[in-house]
C-alpha positions as CSV (number, residue, x, y, z in Angstrom):
1,M,79.6,-134.2,71.1
2,I,83.0,-132.6,71.9
3,T,81.4,-129.2,72.4
4,N,78.7,-130.6,74.7
5,K,81.4,-132.2,76.8
6,I,83.3,-128.9,77.0
7,N,80.1,-127.1,78.0
8,I,79.4,-129.7,80.7
9,G,83.0,-129.5,81.9
10,F,83.0,-125.8,82.2
11,S,79.6,-125.8,83.9
12,L,81.0,-128.1,86.6
13,F,84.1,-125.9,86.8
14,L,82.0,-122.8,87.3
15,A,79.9,-124.7,89.9
16,I,83.1,-125.5,91.8
17,I,84.2,-121.8,91.7
18,L,80.8,-120.6,93.0
19,A,80.9,-123.2,95.7
20,T,84.4,-122.0,96.7
21,L,83.1,-118.5,96.9
22,F,80.4,-119.7,99.2
23,F,83.1,-120.7,101.7
24,L,85.6,-117.9,101.1
25,I,83.3,-114.9,101.3
26,P,81.9,-115.7,104.9
27,T,85.5,-116.1,106.1
28,N,86.2,-112.5,104.9
29,F,88.9,-113.8,102.5
30,F,88.3,-110.9,100.2
31,L,88.5,-108.2,102.8
32,F,91.7,-106.9,101.3
33,Y,90.1,-106.6,97.9
34,V,86.7,-104.9,98.7
35,L,87.5,-103.4,102.1
36,D,84.4,-104.7,103.7
37,Y,83.4,-107.7,105.8
38,F,80.7,-110.3,105.1
39,N,78.4,-108.2,107.4
40,G,75.0,-108.3,105.8
41,C,74.9,-104.5,105.8
42,D,72.8,-104.2,102.7
43,M,70.6,-107.3,102.8
44,M,67.6,-105.5,104.3
45,W,67.1,-108.3,106.8
46,S,66.3,-105.9,109.7
47,P,63.0,-104.5,108.4
48,S,61.6,-108.0,107.9
49,S,63.0,-109.3,111.2
50,L,61.5,-106.3,113.1
51,F,58.2,-106.8,111.3
52,I,58.0,-110.4,112.6
53,K,58.7,-109.0,116.1
54,N,55.8,-106.6,115.7
55,L,58.2,-103.6,115.6
56,D,57.7,-100.8,113.0
57,V,61.0,-100.3,111.3
58,F,60.2,-96.6,110.3
59,E,59.3,-95.7,113.9
60,I,62.6,-97.2,115.0
61,Y,64.5,-95.5,112.2
62,F,63.3,-92.1,113.3
63,S,64.1,-92.7,116.9
64,E,67.2,-93.1,119.1
65,L,66.9,-96.9,118.7
66,K,67.9,-96.6,115.0
67,N,71.5,-97.9,115.3
68,I,70.6,-100.3,118.1
69,L,67.7,-102.3,116.6
70,I,68.6,-101.9,112.9
71,H,71.6,-103.9,111.8
72,C,74.3,-101.9,110.1
73,S,72.7,-100.0,107.2
74,N,69.6,-102.1,106.8
75,Y,67.7,-98.8,106.7
76,P,64.2,-99.1,105.1
77,S,64.8,-97.3,101.9
78,Y,63.4,-100.0,99.7
79,S,59.7,-100.7,98.9
80,I,57.3,-101.9,101.6
81,S,56.9,-105.0,99.4
82,N,60.5,-105.8,100.1
83,I,59.8,-106.3,103.7
84,F,57.3,-109.1,102.8
85,F,59.7,-110.5,100.2
86,M,62.4,-110.9,102.7
87,L,60.1,-112.3,105.5
88,P,61.4,-115.9,105.0
89,L,65.0,-114.7,105.8
90,G,63.7,-112.6,108.6
91,Y,62.8,-115.7,110.6
92,F,66.4,-116.8,110.6
93,E,69.3,-115.4,112.7
94,L,71.4,-112.9,110.8
95,N,74.4,-115.2,110.3
96,V,72.2,-117.9,108.8
97,A,70.2,-115.5,106.7
98,K,73.4,-114.1,105.2
99,K,74.6,-117.5,104.1
100,I,71.2,-118.4,102.6
101,W,71.1,-115.1,100.6
102,L,74.7,-115.7,99.5
103,A,73.7,-119.2,98.3
104,I,70.7,-117.8,96.4
105,N,73.0,-115.2,94.7
106,L,75.5,-117.9,93.6
107,I,72.6,-119.9,92.1
108,L,71.4,-116.8,90.2
109,L,74.9,-116.2,88.9
110,F,75.0,-119.7,87.5
111,H,71.6,-119.1,85.9
112,I,72.8,-115.8,84.4
113,Y,75.8,-117.7,83.0
114,K,73.7,-120.3,81.3
115,I,71.3,-117.7,79.8
116,Y,74.0,-115.3,78.4
117,K,75.9,-118.2,76.9
118,Y,73.0,-118.8,74.5
119,Q,72.0,-115.2,74.0
120,F,75.3,-113.5,73.1
121,Y,76.7,-116.1,70.7
122,L,80.4,-115.8,71.7
123,R,83.1,-118.4,71.2
124,P,82.9,-120.7,74.3
125,Y,86.5,-119.9,75.5
126,L,86.0,-116.2,75.1
127,Y,82.7,-116.2,76.9
128,N,84.0,-118.3,79.7
129,F,87.0,-116.0,80.1
130,I,84.8,-112.9,80.3
131,F,82.4,-114.5,82.8
132,L,85.3,-115.5,85.0
133,L,86.6,-112.0,84.8
134,F,83.1,-110.8,85.9
135,L,83.2,-113.3,88.8
136,I,86.4,-111.9,90.2
137,S,85.6,-108.3,89.5
138,K,85.2,-105.9,92.5
139,P,81.5,-105.3,92.0
140,T,80.6,-109.0,92.0
141,I,82.7,-109.8,95.0
142,Y,81.5,-106.7,96.8
143,T,77.9,-107.5,96.1
144,L,78.3,-110.9,97.6
145,S,80.3,-109.6,100.5
146,I,77.9,-107.0,101.8
147,V,74.9,-109.1,100.6
148,Q,73.5,-106.5,98.2
149,Y,70.7,-106.7,95.6
150,G,72.7,-106.1,92.4
151,I,72.9,-109.7,91.2
152,L,69.2,-110.3,92.0
153,A,68.3,-107.2,90.0
154,L,70.6,-108.2,87.1
155,W,68.9,-111.6,87.0
156,S,65.4,-110.0,87.1
157,F,66.3,-107.7,84.2
158,T,67.7,-110.7,82.3
159,I,64.5,-112.7,82.8
160,I,62.3,-109.8,81.8
161,F,64.0,-109.4,78.4
162,F,64.9,-113.0,77.5
163,F,61.9,-114.9,78.8
164,Q,59.2,-113.1,77.0
165,R,57.0,-116.2,76.4
166,N,56.8,-117.3,80.1
167,K,54.5,-114.5,81.4
168,Y,54.4,-115.8,85.0
169,F,58.1,-116.1,85.3
170,Q,58.5,-112.7,83.6
171,F,56.1,-111.0,86.0
172,F,57.9,-112.5,89.0
173,A,61.1,-110.9,87.7
174,Y,59.2,-107.7,87.0
175,F,58.0,-107.6,90.6
176,I,61.6,-108.3,91.9
177,S,63.0,-105.4,89.8
178,G,60.7,-103.1,91.7
179,L,61.8,-104.1,95.2
180,K,64.5,-101.4,95.1
181,Y,63.2,-98.1,93.6
182,T,66.4,-97.2,91.8
183,F,66.2,-100.3,89.6
184,F,62.5,-100.1,88.6
185,P,61.9,-96.8,86.6
186,L,63.5,-98.0,83.3
187,I,61.7,-101.4,83.6
188,F,58.5,-99.5,84.2
189,Y,59.0,-97.3,81.0
190,Y,59.7,-100.5,79.1
191,S,56.5,-102.1,80.3
192,I,54.5,-99.0,79.2
193,F,56.1,-99.0,75.7
194,K,55.5,-102.7,75.4
195,R,51.9,-102.3,76.6
196,K,52.4,-104.8,79.5
197,F,49.6,-103.1,81.4
198,I,48.6,-106.3,83.1
199,F,52.1,-106.4,84.7
200,I,51.7,-102.8,85.8
201,F,48.2,-103.5,87.3
202,F,49.3,-106.5,89.3
203,F,52.5,-104.8,90.4
204,L,50.5,-101.9,91.8
205,I,48.0,-104.2,93.4
206,I,50.7,-106.2,95.2
207,N,52.5,-103.1,96.4
208,F,49.3,-101.4,97.5
209,L,48.2,-104.5,99.5
210,S,51.7,-104.6,101.1
211,L,51.3,-101.0,102.1
212,I,47.8,-101.6,103.5
213,I,48.9,-104.6,105.5
214,F,52.0,-102.8,106.9
215,T,49.9,-99.7,107.8
216,Y,47.1,-101.7,109.4
217,K,49.6,-103.8,111.5
218,F,51.2,-100.7,113.0
219,N,48.2,-98.3,113.0
220,G,50.0,-95.8,110.8
221,L,49.1,-93.5,107.9
222,L,49.1,-94.8,104.3
223,I,50.6,-91.6,102.9
224,N,53.4,-91.6,105.5
225,N,54.4,-95.3,104.9
226,L,54.2,-94.6,101.2
227,M,56.7,-91.7,101.4
228,Y,59.0,-93.0,104.2
229,P,61.2,-95.2,102.0
230,F,61.9,-92.1,99.7
231,L,62.6,-90.0,102.8
232,V,65.0,-92.6,104.2
233,G,66.7,-93.0,100.8
234,S,67.2,-89.2,100.5
235,Q,69.2,-89.3,103.8
236,Q,71.6,-92.0,102.6
237,G,75.0,-91.3,101.0
238,G,75.3,-90.8,97.3
239,G,76.6,-93.2,94.7
240,G,79.8,-93.1,92.7
241,G,79.0,-91.8,89.3
242,D,75.3,-91.5,88.6
243,L,73.3,-88.3,87.8
244,M,71.2,-88.6,91.0
245,S,74.4,-88.6,93.1
246,V,76.0,-85.7,91.1
247,L,72.9,-83.6,91.8
248,G,72.5,-84.7,95.4
249,N,69.4,-83.3,97.1
250,Y,69.2,-80.4,94.7
251,P,66.7,-79.3,93.9
252,N,65.1,-80.2,97.2
253,P,63.0,-83.4,97.5
254,P,60.6,-84.2,95.9
255,F,61.6,-82.0,92.9
256,N,65.0,-83.7,92.6
257,Y,63.2,-87.1,92.1
258,L,60.9,-85.5,89.6
259,L,63.8,-84.1,87.6
260,I,65.6,-87.5,87.6
261,I,62.4,-89.3,86.4
262,I,62.0,-86.8,83.6
263,I,65.7,-87.1,82.5
264,S,65.7,-90.9,82.7
265,F,62.5,-91.0,80.6
266,I,64.1,-88.8,77.9
267,Y,67.1,-91.1,77.9
268,F,64.9,-94.2,77.6
269,Q,62.7,-92.8,74.8
270,I,65.8,-91.7,72.7
271,F,67.4,-95.2,72.9
272,Y,64.1,-97.0,72.5
273,K,63.0,-95.0,69.4
274,K,66.3,-94.5,67.6
275,T,68.3,-97.7,68.1
276,V,67.9,-101.2,66.6
277,E,65.2,-103.1,68.4
278,S,66.1,-106.5,70.0
279,N,65.7,-108.0,73.5
280,Q,69.5,-108.0,73.8
281,N,69.8,-104.3,72.9
282,H,66.9,-103.4,75.3
283,L,68.6,-105.2,78.2
284,I,71.9,-103.4,77.5
285,F,70.6,-99.8,77.2
286,V,68.1,-100.2,80.1
287,S,70.9,-101.6,82.3
288,L,73.3,-98.8,81.3
289,I,70.8,-96.0,81.7
290,T,69.7,-97.4,85.1
291,I,73.2,-97.1,86.6
292,T,73.9,-93.8,84.8
293,I,70.9,-91.9,86.1
294,F,69.8,-93.4,89.4
295,R,71.8,-93.7,92.6
296,H,74.1,-96.7,92.5
297,H,77.4,-97.7,94.1
298,I,80.3,-99.8,93.0
299,Y,78.4,-103.1,93.3
300,D,75.8,-102.2,90.7
301,T,78.3,-102.0,87.9
302,V,77.6,-105.8,87.6
303,F,75.1,-104.4,85.2
304,L,78.0,-103.7,82.7
305,L,78.3,-107.5,82.0
306,P,75.7,-107.6,79.1
307,F,77.4,-104.6,77.5
308,L,80.9,-106.1,77.8
309,L,79.6,-109.3,76.1
310,Y,78.2,-107.1,73.4
311,L,81.4,-105.1,73.1
312,V,83.7,-108.0,72.4
313,K,81.9,-108.9,69.2
314,S,81.4,-105.3,68.1
315,K,83.3,-104.4,64.8
316,N,84.5,-101.0,65.6
317,F,88.0,-100.0,66.8
318,L,86.5,-97.6,69.3
319,K,85.3,-100.6,71.3
320,Y,88.8,-101.0,72.7
321,P,88.9,-97.8,74.8
322,T,85.2,-98.5,75.6
323,I,86.3,-101.9,77.0
324,I,88.9,-100.2,79.1
325,I,86.2,-98.0,80.6
326,V,84.3,-101.1,81.6
327,L,87.3,-102.7,83.2
328,Y,88.0,-99.4,85.0
329,F,84.6,-99.7,86.7
330,W,85.3,-103.3,87.5
331,F,88.8,-103.1,88.9
332,I,89.8,-99.5,89.6
333,Y,86.6,-97.6,90.4
334,H,86.6,-98.8,94.1
335,S,90.3,-99.4,94.6
336,N,92.1,-98.9,97.9
337,F,94.3,-96.1,96.7
338,L,91.2,-94.0,95.9
339,G,89.7,-94.4,99.4
340,Q,89.8,-92.0,102.3
341,N,93.2,-93.2,103.4
342,G,94.6,-93.9,100.0
343,I,97.2,-92.2,97.9
344,F,94.5,-90.3,95.9
345,P,91.5,-90.0,98.3
346,V,89.0,-88.8,95.6
347,M,86.3,-91.5,96.0
348,Y,82.8,-90.0,96.4
349,T,84.0,-86.5,95.9
350,K,81.9,-84.3,93.5
351,G,84.7,-84.3,90.9
352,F,85.0,-88.1,91.1
353,R,81.2,-88.5,90.6
354,I,81.2,-86.2,87.6
355,F,84.1,-88.0,86.0
356,N,82.4,-91.4,86.4
357,F,79.1,-90.0,85.1
358,I,80.9,-88.8,82.0
359,L,82.4,-92.2,81.5
360,L,79.1,-94.0,81.9
361,N,77.6,-91.6,79.2
362,L,80.5,-92.5,76.9
363,L,79.5,-96.1,77.2
364,L,75.9,-95.1,76.3
365,L,77.2,-93.0,73.4
366,Y,79.1,-95.9,71.9
367,F,76.1,-98.2,72.1
368,F,73.8,-95.5,70.7
369,L,76.0,-94.9,67.7
370,D,76.7,-98.6,67.1
371,N,73.0,-99.3,67.0
372,L,71.6,-96.1,65.5
373,K,68.9,-96.7,62.9
374,M,69.1,-95.1,59.5
375,N,68.0,-91.5,58.8
376,Q,67.5,-90.5,62.5
377,T,67.4,-86.9,63.8
378,F,67.8,-85.4,67.2
379,L,66.5,-81.9,68.0
380,G,66.3,-81.2,64.3
381,V,69.9,-82.3,63.7
382,K,70.4,-85.2,61.2
383,L,72.5,-88.0,62.8
384,K,73.6,-89.5,59.5
385,K,76.9,-87.7,59.4
386,I,77.7,-88.6,63.0
387,K,76.9,-92.2,62.3
388,K,79.1,-92.1,59.2
389,N,82.1,-90.7,61.2
390,F,81.6,-93.5,63.7
391,K,81.5,-96.1,61.0
392,Q,84.8,-95.1,59.6
393,Y,86.5,-96.8,62.5
394,E,84.8,-100.2,61.7
395,F,87.0,-103.2,60.9
396,K,87.7,-103.5,57.2
């Protein structure tokens, strides 16, 4: 009874915090913290709004009207299906649409809180502290401030792995995870290994129908509209620490995309085959590999939340430097002093990206060794000794 009252009390407390964020973020209260206004730059409102006005967003993007009719960086680098997904918001004026999207994200955060509370089995006070830390972290506030997709994507990943019995709900989350190409590959591999072929079939059908409708409406070519989002994406700036951003457009497209797909699949197969199988573990390594390999910015390190919740209950002393790395990505990675006019203006330099890529791989390495199955080999090398060396740091 006492525990239930505590849970209800903190749920109300969290709801008040989220409601407070709804009023603080539109007033740009966190401008000093994330260096960006509540501007809707990344909401992808423009492609849907232009579609409603019978204007082809790709035709506009490749014309002199690009920065006149397309708001901020609402460039069409996401799937064609995303244009239709965002249509309800496209009917609203930008300022209204931003607030609706913000409200949706805050509701999703509350749902994520409720799900993880029962999935990670932490002491209530410790769990609540970590979640509050997550809420005030730079990636969370930044995601809400520029109206990004990170929280929606994290929620969709969470539903896919923890709501296995509700196939309709799970497929809805599966579809959402594919709205932005850089989130979907690892989920796609997972669906293949889990033989969710019906998901793949309907996902392809929905995306193909979206492509046909868009092409028919503007009398375009299917192949052009299929490839345009990738072309637009290749012209955008790189992320802060992923392999895709480290490589840049080398080799030249589409070979760079093919290389990234191959490497990401190798990562996935190694973790899927050689680590202990559970829905929680699958969520963690899929999330980690996603932000390590594919182009992502500061805001997508919200995907480190499941790993941090896992880390705090891990029984190895090496978890402490690993936790510090997570906190680095949440509170230092996008700090003012690393920016263009900062004391150490290294942000988005090649060295900075390589450094962050190494750190993300260290997180993956910790998780891999902590969950490595018995008697595993890699490229003919027995991993038993490496596992033994790792285990010597476990709590006695």
